[in-house]
C-alpha positions as CSV (number, residue, x, y, z in Angstrom):
1,M,111.8,85.3,116.8
2,P,112.2,89.1,116.8
3,T,111.1,91.0,119.9
4,T,109.0,94.2,119.7
5,E,111.9,96.1,121.3
6,A,114.1,95.2,118.3
7,V,111.9,97.2,115.9
8,V,113.1,100.7,115.2
9,F,110.7,102.8,113.1
10,D,112.4,105.2,110.7
11,P,109.7,107.1,108.7
12,A,112.3,108.1,106.1
13,T,112.7,104.4,105.0
14,P,110.3,102.1,103.1
15,W,107.7,100.1,105.1
16,Q,104.9,97.7,104.2
17,K,102.0,96.0,105.9
18,A,103.4,92.8,107.4
19,R,102.8,89.8,105.3
20,S,101.1,87.9,108.1
21,V,98.7,90.8,108.8
22,A,95.1,91.2,107.5
23,L,93.1,94.4,107.5
24,R,89.3,94.2,107.8
25,P,87.6,97.4,106.8
26,E,85.1,98.7,109.4
27,P,83.0,101.8,109.5
28,F,85.4,103.4,112.0
29,G,88.6,102.4,110.1
30,A,89.8,98.8,110.2
31,L,90.6,95.8,112.4
32,V,94.2,94.7,112.0
33,Y,95.1,91.1,112.9
34,H,98.5,89.5,113.0
35,F,98.3,85.8,112.3
36,G,101.8,85.2,113.7
37,N,101.6,86.8,117.2
38,R,97.8,86.9,117.3
39,K,97.6,90.6,118.1
40,L,94.5,92.5,117.2
41,S,94.6,96.3,116.7
42,F,92.1,98.9,115.7
43,L,92.8,101.6,113.2
44,K,90.3,104.3,114.2
45,S,90.8,106.4,111.0
46,K,90.0,105.6,107.4
47,L,92.9,107.9,106.5
48,L,95.3,105.8,108.6
49,V,94.0,102.7,106.9
50,A,94.8,104.3,103.6
51,V,98.3,105.2,104.8
52,V,99.0,101.6,105.9
53,E,97.6,100.2,102.6
54,N,99.8,102.7,100.6
55,L,103.1,102.0,102.5
56,A,104.4,99.4,100.0
57,G,103.9,101.7,97.0
58,H,106.2,104.5,98.3
59,P,109.9,105.0,99.0
60,S,109.3,105.9,102.7
61,A,106.5,106.1,105.3
62,L,106.7,109.9,105.0
63,A,106.0,109.7,101.3
64,A,103.0,107.4,101.9
65,I,101.7,109.8,104.5
66,D,102.0,112.7,102.0
67,A,100.5,110.7,99.1
68,S,97.5,109.7,101.3
69,G,96.6,113.3,101.8
70,V,97.3,113.6,105.6
71,P,97.1,117.3,106.5
72,A,100.5,118.8,107.6
73,A,99.3,119.5,111.1
74,Q,98.4,115.8,111.6
75,R,101.5,114.2,110.2
76,P,103.4,113.8,113.5
77,S,100.4,111.9,114.9
78,Y,100.5,109.6,111.9
79,V,104.2,109.0,112.3
80,K,103.6,108.1,115.9
81,A,100.7,105.7,114.9
82,L,103.0,104.0,112.3
83,A,105.7,103.7,114.9
84,D,103.2,102.0,117.2
85,L,102.2,99.6,114.4
86,A,105.9,98.8,113.8
87,R,106.5,98.0,117.5
88,S,103.5,95.6,117.4
89,Q,104.8,94.0,114.1
90,M,101.8,95.1,112.1
91,I,104.1,96.9,109.6
92,E,107.6,95.9,108.7
93,P,110.5,97.3,106.7
94,Q,110.2,96.7,103.0
95,E,112.6,94.1,101.6
96,P,114.7,95.4,98.7
97,T,113.4,94.3,95.3
98,P,116.0,92.2,93.3
């Protein structure tokens, strides 16, 4: 079983919401639940929810951030938030398509 220390987040690579993770929309953003490790997280921004939902459709996390309309001044904080989600196994690297 991978440890959270083994996860290295590179925003220039493709990511996706982990397959064992569910997002539940809330007025403040969303609840994020990992069915494997039973972790619960809160996304306190609807824009961050959009970024997470858009990850799989883009060639990199940075591209998903740009496509979601995150203002340039806020991009570093979104990269940090995604890195935190990667460490908690809420997002994972995309597997190459055959």
